[in-house]
Phi, psi and omega in degrees: 000122179279142180242128178274102183295327180295320179293321175296319179298316178300328180294341177266353180273151177291154180295326180226130183288159170271138182246131176280123182220169176238133177293120178257338178200137174268118186266344181090166181064024179081018182240149181228150167257129181235157181236133177279165179298333179277356178104359178290147184242132179231147170255121188229166176270137178168146179223159181085016178248156181242161176305135178093349177290141176260132186221155172268137179241133178215129180057038176078012178228148173285126183251357176160171181282141179252156175289152172287122183229151172281145177251129182233135173257132181237119175277132178246000000 
């Protein structure tokens, strides 16, 4: 019986990744504007956060607080 290792590996990964972001603007009505470390801007659902908070975003929603981390670009 042949086993597809790639399909087994994909089975342990989450369906949607968590994205590290920073709250850039509280829009009201339970919506936030967040910025990724690469400069991307997303509008997501979440409340109780302030400008500058670092949060994890998954499937268009804030799923929790993220640690404050430094961002480095390394050229290879």
